Each structure stands twice: as C-alpha cells, then as structure tokens.
C-alpha positions in Angstrom: 2.3 43.9 -18.2 -1.2 45.4 -17.7 -1.3 49.1 -17.2 -2.8 50.1 -13.8 -5.1 52.5 -15.6 -6.2 50.0 -18.3 -10.1 49.6 -18.4 -11.5 46.3 -17.2 -14.1 44.9 -19.5 -16.2 43.3 -16.7 -16.2 46.4 -14.6 -17.1 48.6 -17.6 -20.0 46.3 -18.4 -21.3 46.3 -14.8 -21.1 50.1 -14.6 -23.1 50.4 -17.8 -25.6 47.6 -17.3 -26.7 48.4 -13.7 -27.9 52.0 -14.5 -29.5 50.7 -17.7 -31.4 48.1 -15.7 -32.5 50.6 -13.1 -33.7 53.0 -15.7 -35.6 50.2 -17.5 -37.3 49.1 -14.3 -38.2 52.7 -13.4 -39.6 53.3 -16.8 -41.6 50.1 -16.7 -43.1 51.0 -13.3 -44.0 54.5 -14.5 -45.5 53.1 -17.6 -47.7 50.6 -15.6 -48.8 53.3 -13.1 -49.5 55.8 -15.9 -51.5 53.3 -18.0 -53.6 52.2 -15.0 -54.3 55.7 -14.0 -55.1 56.9 -17.5 -57.5 54.0 -18.0 -59.1 54.3 -14.6 -57.9 50.9 -13.5 -55.9 52.5 -10.7 -58.3 53.5 -8.1 -57.9 54.5 -4.5 -59.0 51.6 -2.3 -60.6 52.5 1.0 -60.9 50.4 4.0 -64.6 49.7 3.7 -64.8 47.7 6.8 -63.4 50.6 8.8 -65.9 53.0 7.1 -68.7 50.5 8.0 -67.4 50.3 11.6 -67.4 54.2 11.9 -71.0 54.3 10.6 -72.0 51.5 12.9 -70.8 53.4 16.0 -72.6 56.6 14.8 -76.0 55.2 14.0 -78.9 56.0 16.4 -82.7 56.3 16.4 -84.1 59.7 15.7 -86.9 61.1 18.0 -89.4 60.2 15.2 -88.2 56.5 15.2 -86.1 56.7 12.0 -82.4 56.5 11.5 -79.9 59.2 12.4 -76.1 59.7 12.7 -74.4 61.1 15.8 -71.6 63.6 15.1 -68.6 61.4 16.2 -65.0 62.4 15.7 -64.5 59.2 13.6 -67.3 60.1 11.3 -66.0 63.7 10.9 -62.5 62.2 10.0 -64.1 59.8 7.5 -66.0 62.6 5.8 -62.8 64.7 5.6 -60.7 61.9 4.2 -63.3 60.9 1.6 -65.1 63.9 0.3 -66.8 61.6 -2.3 -68.1 59.3 0.4 -71.5 57.8 0.0 -73.5 55.3 1.9 -77.0 53.9 2.3 -78.3 52.5 5.7 -81.5 50.5 6.0 -83.2 48.8 8.9 -85.7 46.0 9.0 -88.6 48.5 9.3 -87.7 50.0 5.9 -86.2 53.2 7.2 -83.4 54.5 5.0 -80.6 56.9 5.7 -78.2 57.9 2.9 -75.5 60.5 2.3 -73.5 61.5 -0.7 -74.1 60.8 -4.4 -75.2 57.2 -4.5 -74.4 55.6 -7.9 -77.6 54.8 -9.9 -76.6 51.2 -10.2 -76.8 50.8 -6.4 -79.6 53.3 -5.7 -82.1 51.1 -7.6 -81.3 48.0 -5.5 -83.7 49.0 -2.8 -84.8 46.1 -0.5 -83.7 43.4 -3.0 -80.7 42.5 -0.8 -82.5 42.5 2.6 -81.8 38.9 3.1 -78.0 39.2 2.3 -75.7 39.5 5.4 -72.7 40.8 3.5 -71.5 41.2 -0.1 -69.0 43.0 -2.3 -70.6 44.5 -5.4 -68.5 45.4 -8.5 -67.7 44.6 -12.1 -65.4 42.3 -14.1 -62.2 44.2 -14.8 -61.4 42.5 -18.1 -64.9 42.9 -19.6 -66.3 46.1 -18.1 -65.3 49.7 -17.8 -62.9 49.8 -14.8 -64.2 53.2 -13.9 -67.6 51.8 -12.9 -68.2 52.1 -9.2 -68.1 49.3 -6.7 -69.7 48.9 -3.3 -69.6 46.9 0.0 -72.7 45.7 1.7 -72.8 44.4 5.3 -75.4 43.8 8.0 -74.4 44.9 11.5 -75.8 45.4 15.0 -76.0 49.0 16.0 -77.6 51.3 18.7 -80.6 51.5 16.3 -80.8 47.7 16.1 -80.0 45.5 13.1 -79.2 47.6 10.1 -77.7 47.0 6.6 -74.9 49.4 5.4 -73.8 49.8 1.8 -70.9 52.1 1.0 -68.3 52.8 -1.6 -65.1 50.8 -1.6 -63.2 52.7 -4.2 -63.0 56.1 -5.7 -60.8 58.2 -8.0 -57.2 58.5 -7.0 -55.9 61.9 -6.1 -52.5 63.2 -7.2 -51.0 62.8 -3.7 -52.3 59.2 -3.4 -51.0 58.5 -6.9 -47.5 59.7 -5.7 -47.8 57.5 -2.6 -48.9 54.5 -4.7 -46.0 55.1 -7.1 -43.5 55.4 -4.2 -44.9 52.2 -2.7 -44.5 50.5 -6.1 -40.9 51.7 -6.4 -40.0 50.6 -2.9 -41.7 47.3 -3.0 -40.9 46.3 -6.6 -38.5 48.5 -8.5 -35.8 48.9 -5.8 -35.7 45.2 -4.8 -35.6 44.2 -8.5 -32.7 46.6 -9.2 -30.8 45.3 -6.2 -31.3 41.7 -7.3 -30.3 42.5 -10.9 -27.2 44.4 -9.7 -26.1 41.4 -7.6 -26.8 39.0 -10.5 -24.9 41.3 -12.9 -21.9 41.6 -10.5 -21.7 37.8 -10.3 -22.6 36.9 -13.8 -20.8 39.5 -15.8 -17.2 38.5 -14.9 -18.0 34.9 -15.5 -19.6 35.5 -18.9 -16.8 37.9 -20.0 -14.2 35.3 -19.0 -15.9 32.5 -20.9 -16.6 34.6 -23.9 -13.0 35.9 -24.1 -11.4 32.5 -23.2 -10.2 32.2 -26.8 -8.0 35.3 -26.3 -5.8 33.3 -23.9 -4.7 31.1 -26.8 -3.9 34.2 -28.9 -2.0 35.7 -26.0 0.0 32.6 -25.5 0.8 32.5 -29.2 1.8 36.2 -29.1 4.2 35.6 -26.2 6.1 33.0 -28.4 6.6 35.5 -31.2 10.3 36.2 -31.4 12.7 37.9 -33.8 14.1 34.5 -34.7 10.7 32.8 -35.1 9.0 34.4 -38.0 5.9 33.1 -39.7 3.9 32.9 -36.4 0.3 34.0 -36.6 -2.3 34.4 -33.9 -5.3 32.0 -33.9 -8.5 33.4 -35.1 -11.0 30.5 -34.8 -11.4 30.7 -31.0 -11.5 34.5 -30.8 -14.9 36.3 -30.4 -16.3 37.8 -33.7 -16.1 41.3 -32.3 -12.3 40.9 -31.7 -11.5 39.0 -34.9 -10.8 42.3 -36.9 -8.1 43.2 -34.3 -6.4 39.8 -34.4 -6.6 39.7 -38.2 -5.0 43.2 -38.4 -2.2 42.0 -36.1 -1.6 38.9 -38.3 -1.5 41.1 -41.4 1.0 43.4 -39.7 3.1 40.3 -38.8 3.0 39.1 -42.4 4.2 42.5 -43.6 7.0 42.5 -41.1 8.1 39.0 -42.2 8.0 40.0 -45.8 10.0 43.2 -45.1 12.6 41.3 -43.0 13.0 38.7 -45.7 13.6 41.4 -48.3 16.1 42.9 -46.0 17.9 39.6 -45.5 18.1 38.9 -49.2 19.5 42.4 -49.8 22.2 42.1 -47.1 23.2 38.6 -48.2 23.4 39.6 -51.9 25.3 42.8 -51.0 27.8 40.8 -48.9 28.3 38.3 -51.6 28.8 41.0 -54.2 31.4 42.7 -52.0 33.6 39.7 -51.6 34.8 39.6 -55.3 35.8 43.3 -55.6 37.5 43.1 -52.1 39.5 40.0 -53.2 40.5 41.7 -56.5 41.5 44.9 -54.6 43.5 42.9 -52.1 45.4 41.1 -54.9 46.2 44.3 -56.6 47.5 45.9 -53.4 49.7 42.9 -52.7 51.4 43.6 -56.0 52.4 47.2 -55.0 55.9 48.0 -53.7 56.2 47.6 -49.9 55.4 50.9 -48.1 53.6 52.3 -45.1 50.7 53.4 -47.3 50.4 49.8 -48.7 50.2 48.4 -45.1 47.4 50.9 -44.2 45.5 50.1 -47.4 45.8 46.4 -46.8 44.4 46.9 -43.2 41.5 48.9 -44.6 40.8 46.2 -47.2 41.1 43.6 -44.4 38.4 45.4 -42.4 36.1 45.5 -45.4 36.6 41.7 -45.9 35.9 41.1 -42.2 32.7 43.3 -42.4 31.5 41.3 -45.5 32.1 38.0 -43.8 30.3 39.2 -40.6 27.3 40.1 -42.7 27.3 36.7 -44.3 27.8 35.0 -40.9 24.7 36.8 -39.6 22.6 35.6 -42.6 23.9 32.1 -42.3 23.2 32.0 -38.5 19.6 33.3 -39.1 18.7 31.1 -42.1 20.4 27.8 -41.2 19.8 25.3 -38.5 23.2 24.4 -36.9 23.9 20.8 -36.4 25.0 20.3 -32.8 27.5 17.6 -31.7 30.4 17.1 -29.4 33.1 19.7 -30.2 36.5 20.3 -28.7 37.1 23.9 -27.6 40.8 23.3 -27.4 40.9 22.3 -31.1 38.8 25.3 -32.1 41.1 27.7 -30.2 44.2 26.2 -31.7 42.9 26.5 -35.3 41.7 30.1 -34.8 45.1 31.1 -33.2 47.0 29.6 -36.0 44.8 31.2 -38.7 44.9 34.7 -37.2 48.5 34.7 -35.9 49.9 36.3 -39.1 47.4 39.1 -39.0 48.0 39.7 -35.3 51.8 39.7 -35.7 51.6 42.1 -38.7 49.5 44.5 -36.6 52.2 44.6 -33.8 50.9 41.9 -31.3 52.3 38.7 -29.9 49.6 35.9 -29.8 49.5 33.1 -27.3 47.2 30.0 -26.9 46.8 28.7 -23.3 44.6 25.6 -22.9 44.2 24.3 -19.3 43.7 20.7 -20.5 44.3 18.8 -23.7 40.6 18.6 -24.5 37.4 20.4 -23.4 34.2 19.1 -25.0 30.9 21.0 -25.2 27.7 20.4 -27.2 27.5 22.8 -30.1 28.1 23.7 -33.8 31.8 23.7 -34.7 31.6 26.3 -37.5 29.5 28.7 -35.5 31.9 28.5 -32.5 34.9 29.1 -34.7 33.2 32.2 -36.2 32.5 33.5 -32.7 36.1 33.0 -31.5 37.4 34.5 -34.7 35.4 37.7 -34.1 36.7 38.0 -30.6 40.3 37.8 -31.7 39.7 40.2 -34.6 38.1 42.6 -32.1 41.2 42.4 -29.9 43.4 43.1 -32.9 41.3 46.2 -33.8 41.1 47.6 -30.2 44.3 46.4 -28.5 46.3 49.5 -29.3 48.8 47.5 -31.4 51.0 46.4 -28.6 51.2 43.6 -26.0 50.0 40.1 -26.3 46.6 38.7 -27.4 46.0 35.5 -25.5 43.4 32.8 -26.1 42.8 30.7 -22.9 40.5 27.6 -22.8 39.5 26.6 -19.3 38.5 23.1 -18.2 35.1 24.4 -17.1 34.0 25.1 -20.7 34.9 28.7 -21.3 37.2 30.6 -23.7 38.8 33.9 -22.8 40.3 36.4 -25.3 42.5 39.0 -23.6 44.5 42.0 -24.9 46.6 44.7 -23.2 44.9 47.7 -24.7 42.8 50.5 -23.1 40.1 48.1 -21.8 36.3 48.5 -21.8 34.6 51.0 -19.3 32.3 49.1 -16.9 29.3 51.1 -17.8 29.6 50.0 -21.5 30.3 46.3 -21.1 26.7 45.3 -21.9 26.2 47.8 -24.7 29.1 46.6 -26.7 27.2 43.5 -27.7 24.4 45.5 -29.3 24.6 45.8 -33.1 26.4 48.8 -34.5 27.5 50.0 -31.1 31.1 51.3 -30.9 33.1 52.5 -27.9 34.3 55.5 -29.9 32.3 57.0 -32.7 35.4 57.3 -34.9 36.5 53.8 -34.1 37.2 51.2 -36.8 34.6 48.5 -37.5 30.8 48.5 -37.9 29.9 47.1 -34.5 28.6 43.7 -35.8 31.3 41.3 -34.6 30.4 41.2 -30.9 26.7 41.1 -31.6 27.3 38.1 -33.8 29.3 36.5 -30.9 26.4 37.1 -28.5 23.9 35.5 -30.9 26.0 32.4 -31.4 26.6 32.0 -27.7 22.9 32.4 -27.0 22.2 29.7 -29.6 24.4 27.4 -27.6 22.6 28.4 -24.3 25.8 30.0 -23.0 26.8 33.5 -21.9 29.3 36.1 -23.1 30.7 38.9 -20.9 33.3 41.6 -20.9 35.7 41.6 -18.0 39.0 43.2 -16.9 42.1 41.7 -18.5 44.7 39.9 -16.3 47.3 42.4 -17.3 45.1 45.4 -18.1 43.1 45.8 -21.2 39.9 43.8 -22.0 39.0 40.2 -21.5 35.9 38.8 -23.4 34.7 35.4 -22.1 32.4 32.9 -23.7 31.0 30.3 -21.3 29.1 27.2 -22.3 27.0 24.7 -20.3 28.7 21.4 -19.5 27.9 18.3 -21.3 25.0 16.2 -20.0 25.4 12.4 -19.7 23.0 12.0 -22.7 25.3 14.1 -24.9 
C-alpha cells in the first residue's frame, strides 16, 4: 500500500522543472536585453511620423519670408519628450530651419535629396556600428508651402525606457513561454515518467509473488531504468542472502532432528527396562514429548522440501489408522478414545502422508491439553471435514487464531513447543482447506480440518 505522504516522482519533477524553466527564460531575456543595450543595438524608437506631423503643423513663414516654428503645445511636448531631438526643414526656395545637434552624416546632405519625397536613412546593423544615427525624411505640405523635413528616428535609450522595454519583453515573450512550457511539462512529465518506469511494473509483479515457500525468486533487472538498477540489484542480493540463511537453518534443524531420534530411542528403551513406577511413567511421557518434537521438526522440513503427490484419499481410512495408532498412548494418559465416521468413505484430493501427520498432531495436542480425563473423539463428516474433540479446559475465543502460530502456547509453562498446530495449518493450507478452533460438543476444545470437495475431474 502506498503511503499518503509518499512523494510522487511526476509531481516532484514538475515542481522542480517549472521554476527552472522560468528562471532560464528570465535569464535569457535579461541577457538579450543587456547585450543589446551594452552594444548599442537597443535604441529607443520614436514615432518619426508623429514628430513630422507635429513639425508640419508648427511651420509658418517668418516676416522676412523664411521658415519659422509656432510655439504649439504639441511641439513643446515633443521637445520635452525628446531632449536630444534634432530636425532640418527645407523649402523649395532654399530656406533652411534646423534645431538640435544634427549628425554630421546628415548635415552634409544639403539639397542632394530635394527630389526625394520620403526616405528612411540608416545603416546596416550587421556590418556597421549600431550606434550610428538614423533619420527619416519626408516632403509635406504646410502653412509655409511645400517643405522637406528630416528628423531623427532613434536615440539612446534611457533607464526608464529600458525598464519598460524589458517589462514588455517579459510580458510578451517570457511569460507566455513559461506558461506554455508549464502546460507542456504538466502533460508530458507524467507520460514520460510512466513510460520510463514501465519496467518497474514487472519487478513489482515479481516482488508480489515472493513468498516464504517460494525461494529463489529474483526481481528482473533488464527492463528497469539504469538509475534504479542498483536498488533492484541490492534487493536481489538481500533475497539471495535470505535464501542462503534459510537453507542453512533448514539443514541445521533437519540434522538436529535426525540426530535426536537415536538418543531418544535409546533412552526410551532403557526406561522401558526399569521397574514399573510413577516416576517411570512420567519419564516415559517426557521422552514421548521429545520424540514428538523431533518428529514435528522433521515433518516441517519434509513439508517444506518435498512436493506432495496429490491423489484421491479416504479421510475415514486415515482417521481409523490414526485412532488405532494413538489409542494406546491416549488410554495410558487416562483418556477414552472414539472414532465416529458419518459414512463408510469420504474422499478428498490430497497427500495421504501429510494428512495423517496433520491428524496425528491434532490427537497428540488433545492428549497433551485434555486434562487427562474424558474422551478424545475423532469424527469424520460426509462434507469432507475431520473434528478432534476433548473434554478439557477448552481454548479461549480470543486465542483461537493465535494457537496456530509457531511456538505459541496457551500457558507459558505448558508442555510442548507450539509446533504441532502450526504444522497442521501449513498442511491444511497446502490442501486449500481451512483449520479452526471451536467449542467442543461436551465442553473442552474441538479442532476442525475442512477440505474442499472433489471436482468431477478429480
């Protein structure tokens, strides 16, 4: 299950890429503006046609017949807005009126352009100094007649105009570009992340199949992105170490159980030769518990290492054999034992040896915990279940699931190692069945193994 606070790779990338893109665009815009301004390429463009219109409306004839300018509000505003304004006005009679510092390049033109109606005079940006002045020339009709006006079209940019130009550049280029890139990032990043990390789905599916009983499984590395390969490799190495450690543990337990069988058998033989007494009975019971523990350890290893061969087996026949084998032990411990099949035969699909071990563990558990009185009954139902009941103290409801855990005991000082019922659960699971602890019909405990019915193909 994914934690609600787990970071999302796509969201994290978007949160980092968008500010980075915005910073890059802003830095690029500042670099362009700064470079153009430093090299003089960024100049303040004036509306030369507006300047010419203002001059056109202000031109008049002087009393001497020359050219003069009336003091109009528009002319005053133009002079205030452009302190470096310059212009040259000529008429057909050769009269000239100029103001401001006329660049030498245009001051020498004189009457060379008298026949030109309008023109834009300037320089090639790529081959000339961009700081060279430019001019606009236009012939207009004024109160003083037909005149030719030449004025500046560009000048040095002031700091305030540079700020306005930069702001305009940000609003017209940087901001739309950032918004466009943000939208593209929001759409593209999840898609790219999903496709790049698609190989992790195979590794995740493989990881979900790893189970305690399926060792040797490794996560695929070929389809995983290179950046994540070290993590997957480390997980595979950890799985290999766990498999190796578990195999060593299995070998140790199996060898220890095998080694215990011989001294236990020798001890049991020597005890049988002693004179009959209460002490002898207690010693034989203790040795019997040791023998059961050794067999349970061996059963666990056999169940884990072998592959049971499933076939049609008769639960009634299994119950009858187990009852016959354990009846002497139960009677010696103070119990009566009964076998109660509902029908003559109940077939299920399973492994006979495993089912016999499971039922044997249930009966041995009843012998150990039935308080040495009453009857231990084995009942086989027609539906495919086996009940083992005793008339002891029973199992508290809040502990009926825990008793199937390994090494769990109802009472800390109780006899047994807590492996028998765990082994029963594993065998029943192997047969796709269920095991449960219930109330006994006459008090005490009842443990039930239920198995699925046979299918027609079985």
